[in-house]
Backbone bond lengths (Angstrom), bond angles and torsions (degrees), N, CA, C in turn:
res aa  C-N    CA-C-N  psi(-1)  N-CA   C-N-CA  omega(-1)  CA-C   N-CA-C  phi
1 M - - - 1.456 - - 1.521 109.65 -
2 D 1.315 116.06 158.87 1.447 119.59 179.06 1.515 109.98 -65.22
3 P 1.360 117.60 140.10 1.444 118.89 173.64 1.517 109.51 -65.24
4 E 1.320 116.18 154.38 1.463 120.27 179.76 1.523 109.54 -74.92
5 T 1.305 116.86 119.03 1.455 121.33 176.94 1.511 108.98 -116.89
6 S 1.328 115.89 150.07 1.453 119.12 179.02 1.520 109.83 -161.65
7 L 1.327 113.58 167.15 1.460 121.22 174.82 1.513 108.94 -103.89
8 I 1.314 116.13 139.95 1.454 120.98 170.00 1.523 107.11 -129.23
9 F 1.308 115.59 169.79 1.462 118.95 -172.32 1.526 110.94 -130.18
10 F 1.334 114.95 133.59 1.464 121.67 173.90 1.524 107.11 -124.29
11 Q 1.327 115.17 114.95 1.467 121.27 -178.58 1.534 111.13 51.93
12 G 1.337 115.04 42.24 1.461 120.48 175.49 1.514 115.70 81.50
13 K 1.327 117.86 1.94 1.466 121.79 -178.83 1.535 110.59 -104.89
14 N 1.331 115.53 141.51 1.467 120.90 179.85 1.526 111.85 -75.48
15 I 1.313 115.53 136.43 1.465 121.37 172.05 1.524 107.45 -132.52
16 R 1.328 116.16 122.23 1.459 120.71 179.46 1.526 109.94 -84.20
17 R 1.315 114.98 146.24 1.466 119.64 178.45 1.518 109.00 -146.62
18 V 1.330 115.36 161.98 1.464 121.01 179.11 1.529 108.31 -144.39
19 W 1.325 116.06 139.11 1.465 121.67 177.54 1.523 107.81 -85.37
20 Y 1.334 115.96 112.69 1.463 121.43 -171.50 1.520 108.77 -140.97
21 N 1.333 116.21 130.84 1.473 120.96 -179.73 1.529 112.08 52.85
22 E 1.339 114.88 43.00 1.464 122.09 174.44 1.529 114.66 66.42
23 E 1.336 117.37 26.49 1.466 120.20 173.65 1.523 109.33 -158.30
24 W 1.334 115.61 161.76 1.457 120.14 178.74 1.522 110.91 -76.85
25 F 1.322 115.86 135.16 1.461 122.85 168.90 1.529 106.82 -117.30
26 F 1.340 115.79 134.52 1.458 121.89 -174.06 1.526 110.68 -112.78
27 S 1.322 115.86 148.60 1.466 121.01 176.05 1.526 109.40 -67.66
28 I 1.322 116.67 117.93 1.463 120.58 -177.81 1.521 110.82 -67.20
29 V 1.323 117.32 -39.66 1.468 120.61 -179.71 1.526 110.85 -60.60
30 D 1.326 117.13 -40.41 1.466 120.45 178.83 1.523 110.88 -62.08
31 I 1.322 116.01 -41.26 1.461 120.13 -178.42 1.522 110.79 -70.76
32 V 1.322 116.62 -39.05 1.469 120.39 175.19 1.523 110.16 -58.76
33 A 1.326 116.50 -43.04 1.471 120.67 -179.98 1.520 110.89 -62.00
34 V 1.335 116.74 -41.48 1.466 121.11 -179.26 1.525 111.49 -66.54
35 L 1.324 116.58 -45.16 1.466 120.54 -174.08 1.523 113.16 -76.82
36 T 1.315 117.40 -31.59 1.470 119.83 -174.21 1.523 113.37 -101.85
37 G 1.334 116.33 -24.45 1.463 118.87 -174.52 1.516 112.37 72.06
38 S 1.326 117.02 12.60 1.463 121.43 -177.75 1.527 111.11 -67.61
39 S 1.326 115.82 141.47 1.464 120.57 176.07 1.530 111.09 -82.44
40 I 1.339 115.75 -10.95 1.472 120.86 178.03 1.540 108.87 -129.16
41 P 1.350 116.48 66.19 1.470 119.67 -175.43 1.524 114.04 -61.88
42 R 1.330 117.73 -29.43 1.467 119.39 179.06 1.526 110.66 -65.69
43 R 1.316 116.35 -40.26 1.468 120.17 177.83 1.527 110.03 -66.87
44 Y 1.331 115.88 -41.58 1.465 120.21 178.48 1.538 109.72 -59.58
45 W 1.330 116.37 -45.92 1.459 120.47 -179.50 1.521 110.96 -65.08
46 S 1.317 118.13 -37.85 1.464 121.96 178.25 1.526 110.59 -61.38
47 D 1.336 116.45 -44.42 1.469 120.48 178.17 1.524 111.07 -67.59
48 L 1.343 115.96 -37.84 1.461 119.97 -178.60 1.526 111.26 -66.58
49 K 1.313 117.36 -34.60 1.468 120.22 177.97 1.526 110.86 -60.97
50 I 1.318 115.92 -39.60 1.470 120.17 178.01 1.525 109.95 -64.52
51 K 1.337 115.80 -43.19 1.465 120.68 179.66 1.529 110.87 -62.76
52 L 1.322 116.86 -44.47 1.462 120.80 -179.71 1.525 111.34 -63.06
53 K 1.321 116.15 -38.48 1.461 119.83 178.01 1.521 110.57 -64.56
54 D 1.337 116.42 -41.10 1.467 120.71 178.29 1.526 111.14 -63.90
55 E 1.351 116.00 -29.46 1.464 120.62 179.48 1.527 111.93 -81.58
56 G 1.342 116.21 -1.89 1.459 120.11 177.20 1.512 115.06 90.74
57 F 1.327 116.11 12.29 1.461 119.58 179.67 1.525 109.25 -84.26
58 E 1.335 116.34 111.16 1.465 121.07 -179.61 1.527 108.69 -82.01
59 M 1.312 115.91 96.42 1.460 119.99 -170.79 1.521 114.37 -97.64
60 Y 1.313 117.91 -18.50 1.454 118.88 -168.19 1.523 113.70 -68.24
61 D 1.332 117.27 -20.68 1.459 119.02 175.00 1.522 111.22 -94.88
62 K 1.339 116.98 -0.29 1.465 121.12 -177.85 1.523 112.86 -112.39
63 I 1.325 116.49 -20.35 1.460 121.10 178.69 1.524 108.45 -100.03
64 V 1.311 115.85 128.73 1.460 122.05 -175.50 1.524 109.22 -115.88
65 Q 1.318 116.10 138.08 1.467 119.72 174.82 1.524 108.56 -92.07
66 L 1.330 115.33 115.55 1.458 121.97 -179.05 1.524 109.69 -124.49
67 K 1.319 115.88 149.72 1.463 119.62 -178.79 1.527 110.57 -76.78
68 L 1.335 115.15 126.46 1.458 121.84 177.38 1.522 109.25 -130.96
69 P 1.327 117.78 148.83 1.468 120.28 179.73 1.521 111.54 -67.99
70 S 1.335 116.00 146.38 1.464 121.96 178.38 1.525 108.83 -119.10
71 P 1.334 117.79 170.21 1.475 120.38 -177.97 1.520 114.63 -57.96
72 D 1.349 118.04 -22.82 1.467 119.08 -179.30 1.533 112.81 -83.73
73 G 1.350 115.89 4.78 1.456 119.99 177.23 1.508 114.48 89.26
74 K 1.319 117.73 -8.67 1.461 121.63 179.14 1.529 109.67 -97.87
75 S 1.319 115.35 166.20 1.463 120.53 178.23 1.525 109.62 -110.59
76 Y 1.321 115.43 136.79 1.460 120.88 -179.10 1.526 109.61 -130.75
77 E 1.330 115.14 152.21 1.460 119.62 175.94 1.524 109.29 -67.42
78 T 1.315 115.01 129.39 1.462 122.01 -173.35 1.517 109.19 -132.85
79 D 1.324 117.40 140.52 1.465 120.87 176.27 1.526 109.43 -62.01
80 C 1.331 115.99 123.55 1.465 121.32 -179.56 1.525 109.57 -130.47
81 A 1.320 115.26 153.89 1.464 119.99 179.67 1.521 109.56 -142.76
82 N 1.347 114.81 151.42 1.456 118.55 175.97 1.529 109.61 -81.61
83 T 1.313 116.23 -177.97 1.468 120.67 -173.91 1.522 112.21 -60.63
84 E 1.330 116.75 -46.70 1.468 120.49 -177.55 1.526 111.54 -58.92
85 T 1.323 116.57 -46.67 1.465 120.47 -179.35 1.521 111.19 -67.76
86 L 1.326 116.75 -38.96 1.466 119.97 178.82 1.522 111.64 -60.13
87 L 1.322 116.32 -42.37 1.463 119.44 -179.39 1.524 110.79 -61.29
88 R 1.333 116.90 -35.92 1.474 119.92 177.04 1.524 110.37 -68.32
89 I 1.323 117.39 -41.98 1.467 120.90 179.61 1.523 110.76 -63.50
90 I 1.328 115.91 -42.52 1.469 120.70 -177.73 1.524 111.56 -60.74
91 Q 1.342 116.74 -32.07 1.470 120.18 178.81 1.521 111.87 -58.56
92 S 1.324 117.28 -25.05 1.468 121.41 -177.17 1.526 112.69 -97.15
93 I 1.330 116.38 6.72 1.468 120.28 178.35 1.520 108.99 -111.70
94 P 1.339 118.11 108.42 1.466 119.89 178.42 1.528 110.18 -70.37
95 S 1.318 116.06 109.31 1.463 119.70 -177.12 1.523 110.27 -156.08
96 P 1.337 117.88 135.05 1.466 120.43 175.59 1.529 112.07 -67.31
97 K 1.333 116.46 -13.37 1.462 120.38 -179.92 1.527 112.34 -87.66
98 A 1.327 117.55 -4.52 1.465 120.56 -173.10 1.530 112.49 -60.55
99 E 1.331 117.49 -49.53 1.466 120.29 -176.95 1.526 112.29 -65.56
100 P 1.365 118.43 -48.42 1.467 117.04 176.34 1.522 112.88 -60.26
101 F 1.336 116.34 -32.14 1.461 119.30 179.25 1.525 110.38 -67.88
102 K 1.314 117.80 -40.52 1.467 120.84 178.80 1.531 110.54 -60.19
103 R 1.331 116.67 -43.03 1.467 120.35 179.48 1.532 110.56 -64.99
104 W 1.323 115.27 -40.70 1.465 120.30 179.19 1.528 110.40 -64.18
105 L 1.323 117.10 -42.35 1.462 122.22 -179.25 1.526 110.65 -62.85
106 A 1.324 116.47 -42.60 1.462 120.43 178.87 1.530 110.60 -61.24
107 K 1.323 116.75 -38.62 1.469 121.30 179.59 1.529 110.89 -66.12
108 V 1.332 116.64 -42.36 1.468 121.06 179.99 1.527 110.50 -61.08
109 V 1.323 116.18 -45.86 1.468 120.70 -178.65 1.525 110.38 -65.88
110 Y 1.331 116.55 -42.07 1.468 120.89 -179.69 1.527 110.88 -61.19
111 E 1.334 116.34 -41.72 1.465 120.11 -179.85 1.521 110.85 -62.25
112 R 1.337 116.60 -38.07 1.465 119.38 179.70 1.526 110.98 -67.37
113 V 1.317 117.44 -40.34 1.461 120.92 178.54 1.525 109.88 -60.45
114 R 1.322 116.61 -42.76 1.465 120.96 178.46 1.528 110.97 -62.67
115 E 1.328 116.84 -38.17 1.463 120.38 -179.48 1.528 111.31 -67.71
116 I 1.330 116.90 -34.56 1.468 120.24 177.67 1.526 109.44 -66.75
117 E 1.334 116.06 -41.63 1.458 120.62 179.89 1.523 111.52 -70.23
118 N 1.334 116.41 -30.92 1.461 121.54 -178.46 1.527 109.05 -136.03
119 P 1.343 118.09 91.05 1.469 121.26 -176.31 1.527 114.10 -56.85
120 E 1.334 117.50 -22.95 1.466 119.65 179.14 1.530 111.14 -63.08
121 L 1.322 117.24 -29.93 1.462 120.39 177.48 1.522 110.76 -66.20
122 A 1.337 116.50 -37.60 1.464 120.19 178.37 1.523 110.33 -65.29
123 Q 1.339 116.46 -40.72 1.465 119.75 177.53 1.521 110.89 -64.78
124 K 1.326 116.74 -39.38 1.464 120.48 178.51 1.521 110.56 -62.49
125 R 1.343 116.38 -43.80 1.468 120.03 179.39 1.524 110.51 -63.16
126 M 1.333 116.46 -41.63 1.455 120.19 -179.97 1.527 110.79 -62.92
127 R 1.337 116.76 -43.55 1.465 120.22 178.86 1.527 110.85 -59.84
128 E 1.326 116.35 -43.28 1.465 120.60 -179.00 1.525 111.18 -63.55
129 L 1.336 116.82 -40.78 1.463 120.57 -179.69 1.526 111.57 -64.08
130 Y 1.342 116.23 -43.74 1.466 119.18 -179.55 1.527 111.23 -66.92
131 K 1.331 117.01 -36.67 1.464 119.70 178.78 1.525 110.81 -66.21
132 K 1.328 116.05 -36.59 1.465 119.86 176.70 1.523 111.07 -64.56
133 K 1.344 115.99 -29.39 1.466 120.35 178.09 1.527 112.14 -77.82
134 G 1.342 116.38 -6.57 1.461 119.72 176.46 1.513 115.52 99.80
135 Y 1.340 117.65 6.13 1.459 119.75 179.42 1.537 109.97 -76.46
136 S 1.332 116.22 147.35 1.460 121.30 -179.40 1.528 110.59 -74.11
137 D 1.351 116.13 161.58 1.465 120.69 177.57 1.523 110.90 -58.82
138 E 1.338 116.09 -39.81 1.468 120.77 -179.78 1.522 110.95 -62.98
139 W 1.337 117.13 -43.23 1.467 120.69 179.93 1.526 110.18 -64.82
140 V 1.332 116.47 -43.05 1.465 120.68 -178.56 1.523 110.45 -60.53
141 E 1.337 117.32 -43.16 1.460 120.14 179.90 1.523 111.12 -64.79
142 R 1.337 117.07 -37.41 1.471 119.82 176.04 1.524 110.31 -62.59
143 R 1.320 115.50 -40.73 1.472 120.52 -179.80 1.521 110.43 -62.95
144 V 1.326 116.80 -43.12 1.465 121.38 179.75 1.524 110.07 -63.56
145 R 1.335 116.94 -42.64 1.472 120.22 178.06 1.523 110.73 -63.02
146 G 1.327 116.24 -40.30 1.458 120.20 179.17 1.517 112.01 -61.04
147 I 1.328 116.31 -40.38 1.465 120.75 178.41 1.527 110.16 -63.84
148 A 1.343 116.45 -41.78 1.463 120.46 -179.93 1.528 110.98 -62.72
149 V 1.336 116.83 -43.12 1.469 120.76 178.80 1.522 110.51 -64.82
150 R 1.329 115.95 -42.43 1.466 120.39 178.93 1.527 110.43 -61.47
151 D 1.330 117.51 -40.89 1.465 121.12 178.85 1.527 111.01 -61.73
152 E 1.342 116.22 -40.82 1.462 119.85 178.16 1.528 110.75 -63.55
153 L 1.331 115.30 -41.07 1.463 120.16 179.81 1.525 111.18 -63.12
154 T 1.320 116.95 -47.50 1.466 119.68 -178.42 1.532 111.60 -68.82
155 S 1.345 116.79 -28.58 1.467 119.45 175.21 1.524 110.50 -64.11
156 E 1.332 115.59 -40.10 1.465 119.73 176.62 1.525 110.63 -64.00
157 W 1.319 116.18 -40.49 1.466 119.69 177.73 1.525 110.91 -62.74
158 D 1.339 116.42 -39.50 1.468 120.31 177.96 1.529 110.81 -58.47
159 K 1.329 115.61 -41.58 1.468 119.97 -179.25 1.525 111.54 -63.83
160 R 1.322 115.75 -23.84 1.462 121.05 -178.78 1.526 111.91 -100.82
161 A 1.330 114.78 23.16 1.477 122.24 173.30 1.525 113.34 67.42
162 I 1.335 116.94 26.74 1.465 120.11 171.94 1.522 106.20 -90.52
163 K 1.322 117.48 109.02 1.461 119.98 -169.22 1.520 114.31 -120.47
164 T 1.322 117.75 -39.31 1.462 119.27 -169.72 1.523 111.99 -83.54
165 E 1.327 114.72 158.01 1.466 121.49 177.85 1.527 110.81 -57.79
166 K 1.335 116.13 -39.65 1.467 120.25 -178.62 1.526 110.94 -65.22
167 E 1.328 116.95 -40.95 1.466 120.43 179.86 1.527 111.26 -64.53
168 Y 1.338 116.42 -41.49 1.467 120.17 176.96 1.527 110.57 -61.21
169 A 1.331 115.54 -43.68 1.467 120.37 -178.09 1.527 111.15 -63.65
170 I 1.337 116.21 -41.68 1.469 120.29 -179.80 1.531 110.63 -64.57
171 L 1.337 116.53 -45.73 1.460 120.13 179.81 1.526 111.52 -61.88
172 T 1.327 116.07 -45.41 1.461 120.67 179.96 1.520 110.90 -60.85
173 A 1.325 116.09 -43.94 1.466 120.45 -179.26 1.528 111.24 -64.41
174 E 1.342 116.78 -41.56 1.463 120.63 -179.12 1.528 111.31 -65.80
175 I 1.340 116.51 -43.91 1.468 120.08 179.66 1.523 110.47 -65.05
176 S 1.319 116.06 -42.76 1.465 120.92 179.95 1.525 111.38 -62.65
177 K 1.330 115.53 -43.50 1.469 120.41 -178.81 1.528 110.51 -63.96
178 A 1.327 115.81 -43.00 1.462 119.86 -178.33 1.530 111.90 -69.82
179 T 1.337 116.68 -33.86 1.462 120.71 -175.44 1.523 112.98 -85.79
180 F 1.340 115.61 -44.46 1.465 119.91 -172.39 1.526 114.10 -114.80
181 G 1.349 116.45 -7.25 1.456 119.34 -179.83 1.511 114.23 83.15
182 L 1.338 116.84 4.07 1.468 121.29 -178.92 1.521 109.78 -138.93
183 T 1.327 117.10 144.13 1.461 120.96 170.31 1.527 107.93 -80.22
184 P 1.350 118.64 164.20 1.463 119.90 177.07 1.528 113.12 -54.63
185 L 1.339 117.34 -40.12 1.464 120.23 179.87 1.527 110.51 -64.68
186 E 1.339 116.39 -43.58 1.469 120.18 179.34 1.525 110.85 -65.05
187 Y 1.331 115.96 -38.04 1.463 120.62 179.26 1.528 110.41 -64.87
188 K 1.331 115.83 -40.03 1.463 120.27 179.33 1.523 110.60 -64.93
189 E 1.324 116.80 -41.20 1.466 120.78 177.96 1.526 110.70 -64.78
190 L 1.345 116.39 -39.30 1.464 121.02 178.88 1.527 110.97 -62.27
191 K 1.336 115.86 -38.61 1.458 121.10 -179.80 1.527 112.60 -78.62
192 G 1.341 116.13 -10.20 1.458 119.62 -178.24 1.511 113.19 70.88
193 L 1.340 116.44 31.84 1.460 121.41 -177.78 1.518 110.77 -91.74
194 K 1.312 115.76 142.51 1.458 121.20 176.90 1.524 109.19 -118.35
195 R 1.324 117.19 -80.80 1.465 119.91 -179.60 1.524 111.93 -86.40
196 E 1.331 117.56 -18.28 1.450 120.65 -174.75 1.528 111.76 -64.48
197 N 1.333 115.11 152.44 1.460 120.95 177.55 1.524 108.78 -77.30
198 L 1.322 116.73 123.91 1.462 121.42 -178.50 1.522 111.34 -57.43
199 R 1.324 117.57 -36.61 1.465 120.98 -176.60 1.529 112.46 -65.80
200 D 1.336 117.20 -18.80 1.463 120.01 178.73 1.525 112.15 -79.21
201 H 1.322 117.18 1.20 1.470 121.17 -176.27 1.525 110.79 -130.01
202 M 1.347 116.15 37.05 1.463 119.44 -173.29 1.519 112.85 -131.34
203 T 1.334 115.11 163.50 1.456 122.48 173.60 1.526 109.35 -81.54
204 D 1.357 116.12 172.01 1.467 120.52 179.54 1.524 112.29 -55.07
205 L 1.336 116.71 -47.35 1.466 120.55 -177.10 1.516 111.08 -61.93
206 K 1.315 116.54 -45.70 1.459 119.66 -179.11 1.521 111.05 -67.36
207 H 1.332 117.13 -33.18 1.463 119.88 177.17 1.522 111.23 -55.44
208 S 1.307 116.30 -39.04 1.467 119.96 -174.23 1.519 112.99 -70.77
209 L 1.336 117.24 -18.07 1.462 120.24 -174.98 1.510 113.56 -106.11
210 F 1.319 118.89 -17.67 1.465 120.96 -175.35 1.517 110.13 -104.19
């Protein structure tokens, strides 16, 4: 299945993250942009990698390239790091925002740990986010039910040795095509969606399959 990706905000700036190997990994370029204010954060990060290597920081086994959504609606492999590695990188970025960012990062990670221990907290956070986006209480509850049904479906697939992301995608596409006449990609194109989550634009039945 697709890893969980989402946007979070630090002082009004977007930071992409993905749940990978049971922990959050954050887009390093996004964090560089926030801390430095650079208009060319990719170049800054490229230069910083050289500096970190010269300082003896062995980063290549700690930085992971993971697919994250970009403004053009597509997903690209992006340098990502977990909390421990990020804190080391931040030490090499002279910025008055470094300390507040460290405190903010610790809070984000702590909240996720609490949600794993108590899944109801994750549902509460999701409900709050959708309400902030302007969705009605009725729509939010339908969305939550759809997620629960989808989880049951994928659990059944797990029992039948369906494990890889590609296998999940193929099954979902086949069921969607047979039921609605469209694959998820075709449905997204029909709706004119780019970066938006397809599941936020569906009925209860479709929620359970996508």
